[in-house]
C-alpha positions, 0 to 999 in steps of 0.5 A: 499499500502506498505507492506511486499508483495511489498517491494521486487519489484520495486516501480511502477510510472507513470507520466502523460506527459504535452507538454513540454516533462515531462516524457523525461525529467524524464525518464532516472532519474527515471529509472537508480534508479531502479523504474519500470516507465510507460509514460502516457496521452501523447497529447489529451489522457485523464489520465488513471484510477488511482489504486493501483493495478496498480501503486505505485506513480504519477507524476501529471505533471501540465502546466497552461491555457492548457486545459490538465493541467485544467482538470487535476486540476480539477480531482486531486481538486476533489480528483478523482487522491489523493485517492488510490496512493499517488501524486506527483504534477510538475507544471509551477504555483509554487501559485498551491501548497497550492491549493492541500493540498492533494498532497503527494509532490509538484516541481516546474519546473525544477524540483529538481531531489534529492528530487524527487526521495527521495519523491518516495522512501518514497511515494513508501513505506506510508501506506495509512490512511482510513478515520475514522481510526484516533481516536480523539486529545489526550490531549498530541498532541492537546497541541503540536498543540496548541503551535506551531500554536500559537507561527507560527502563532497565532492562538488557536484551542480549544473544540470550532474549534478542530472539524477545527483542527482534520480535517486539520491533517488529510487531511495533515496526508493522503496526507503524508501518517502518520498514528500518530500525533507524526509523523506529527508534526515531519513533521510539525517541519522539513519542515514547512518552507523548504517546506511550510508545516506550510502555506499548513496546514494553508491553511485548518484551516482558511478559514470560509464562508464568502459572499457579503455584508456580514453584510450591516449595516457596508456597510451601515455605510460606504455609508452613514456615515463614507466615506462621512466624509472622503472624505470631510476630505481627499479632499484637498490630494484626496486619500481613504486607506482602508485595509481588513486584514482576507480577505479569499476569497476574497468577503469583499475587493471586496464589498468594492471595488464596493461599491465605485465604484456604489455611489461614482463616484467622487472618480474616480480622486481619488488615492484609494488603497484597500489593502487585506490581507491573511494568507491562499496561497489558498484563497488568489489565489481564489480570485485574479481569482475573480469566486463566486458561487451563495452562495456567492453573497445571500445577494448582490443586483441584480442590483450589481449582473447585473452589476458587475458580469457576469454569465458563466455556475452555477458561476458568474465572477467578472467585471475586473475594480473592481478586478484591484481595491484590492490589495490582499497580504500574512500577518500572522497578529501575526508575520508580521511586521505592520505598514511597511510604506516600503510595503506600509501597513501605514495610513490607513484610515479604516481597516475591521478585522471581523470573524480574532480575534476569531481565536487569544487567548487575548495576540495575539488579543490585539498585533493585535489591537495594531498594527491596531492602529498604521497603521491607520492615525489619526480619522482611524476607524476600523470595527470588527465583531459583536461578536468581541469587544474591551473589554478587548483589547483595550483603544486607540479606541472610540466607533461609533454609526450608527443605531444598529450598532457600529465600532471603532475610533481614535481620530483625531490628534488634540484631546486629547484623552479624552476629559473633560466633562463640569462640572454638567455633568458628572466627570471630566476624569482621565488625562494621567499622573494621575493614578486610583485610586486601589482598595486596602484595605484601613483603616476601615472608616466611608462613609462620606456623598458624595456632589453629587446623588451616585445612579444618578453617578453610573447608569451614570458609568455604562451607559458610561461602556456599551457604552465602555466609559472606562475613564468616567466611571472610574472616576464616580466609582472612585469619588463614592469609594471615598466618600464610599470605601465599595459601592459594584457596583462601587467597581466591575465597577471599576475591570471590568475596571481593566480587560479590561486594563488588569491588572487582579490584580487589578481587582481581588482586586476590585472583593474581596472587592466587595464580601466582601463588597456584598458577594450575588452581581452576578456582582462580581460573575460574574467578579469572573467568568470572570477573571478566564476564561481569565487565562483558568481556565475553571472549576473554571470559571464556579462554578462562574458562576453558582454562580451569577446566583443562585443570578440572574437566568435573568442575561445574560451572566453567562449564554452566558459565561457559554455555552461557556465553557462547548462547551471547556469541550465537553459537547454540551448538556449543551452548547446547553441549557446556550446558550438557556436560554441566547436567550430566555432571549435577546428575553424579551429585548425592541429592540435595549437595550444594553445587560449589561457587553456584551461588547455594544453588542445590542439586535439585534445583541447578538441574531446572535451572540447567534443563530450562535454560537448554529449552529456551536455546535455538534450535541447532 
């Protein structure tokens, strides 16, 4: 459409009539502007087929909850109306804007006529972008979108999730008739706020699969461990506050509400608050409706489905008593303000933020986690996804375990950030005002005989690190290095502690000194690779991981990180090989083993992470 053969004739505009008389409102202005206008589907008449041979632009009036409006919405969402011609939607529900990312433009009633006329002229001259016509994003264009999205939303896209980005860009470019990524980038910059283009794009980038009671072990920990403790602790103030951050289409916060109503009837006269936030307006609108398909309920106890859902055709409608327990709001975790007492985003007992941090770069993740820490009440708890830990992100939380899974908890208000162990059990932990001994090069001297068992203390340090008790691990390694500054294991362990704190310079110094002490230390090469990966030096990190595996082929973590790097570099076959190597080695471990240097993941959880990762890799 829009070729040279059509430039001399007026733009043909179809207006789909509404009960309030949209066609009559628009007809005088459109005729005066020189368009060829036809009103269609008056009264109860259905929309006729919309073809490019008959129409250049469709103005689709949608008024809800009329049957006519619902039918038009359904047809548009199925792609039947925008496939051949650009569609400008005029609706009486502003929230529909983010439900319809294939619209050329979206206008609220009453219509902004200058914007509508300008939109018709642009839409009437646009070229339809054919599916498959776009080439893959090149590095220069990819960099533009990466930087823009990180700056304005915090979302980070690389080779791992590049297909999601390209799909979203293509959808918006087809809707707008833009043929190059640069054209769309200019449109995105120009209309980021005025036409909410960024939010429309984000609605296509951030919806991931979710379902009720995902990661059942987390809900078991809530039911049997954490909630009974909270009920006892909050007995006097009789309130309980939960936040589902990155709630998507609502399955997670509604699962929390169902858990509370089903298993804790004593809370019915408490002040309960479940806040659910997301960056995706489409997902939030869908969540508020509370209507789900069978796939969303695939792991839900049938008794709960029978109690809290009403079957309606092939869908299930959530009980209004559960829906009214959840407050859905828009919030960008990267740019939003939290805690914010004025908006009642503060003093939470529990925060769920699962499978959200994987979208962010490390600096953004640190900022988000710090905001969560300030938004939690003393002893408040944070739940992350199975593939996420606080390693390299925060030392404010302690890890709590329930059966084979874990979550994080802040210390209580009256509790010291780190308790000093009893003499003879573990070494004294560094106090907040003291500084850890840096891994600087000291003068060469013979190690002094230690008054303790170095091997035993080193094992304590390793075990503490794997449990994410970093202060204890740090003290163990520091005590060893005070006696033997060339102890390679303690140098590597200290390097990991510094890296977790974000002090990469000190971590590099520890790593260099460890390799000087023992240039056949697989752990030291792994640490070096990890530090390079944190700096996004993918090729250099790959070589260090390879060195670690040359020394110890059964070392799981270099295999896993190599797989991730190969995926970033677009080498899917090599990525699959390394993830399969990780799976093979994990399967040899005893049940419930903590995987060394994995960030506290157990064998079972890491197996699930690797299998999910393998499923998401592109076919070779």
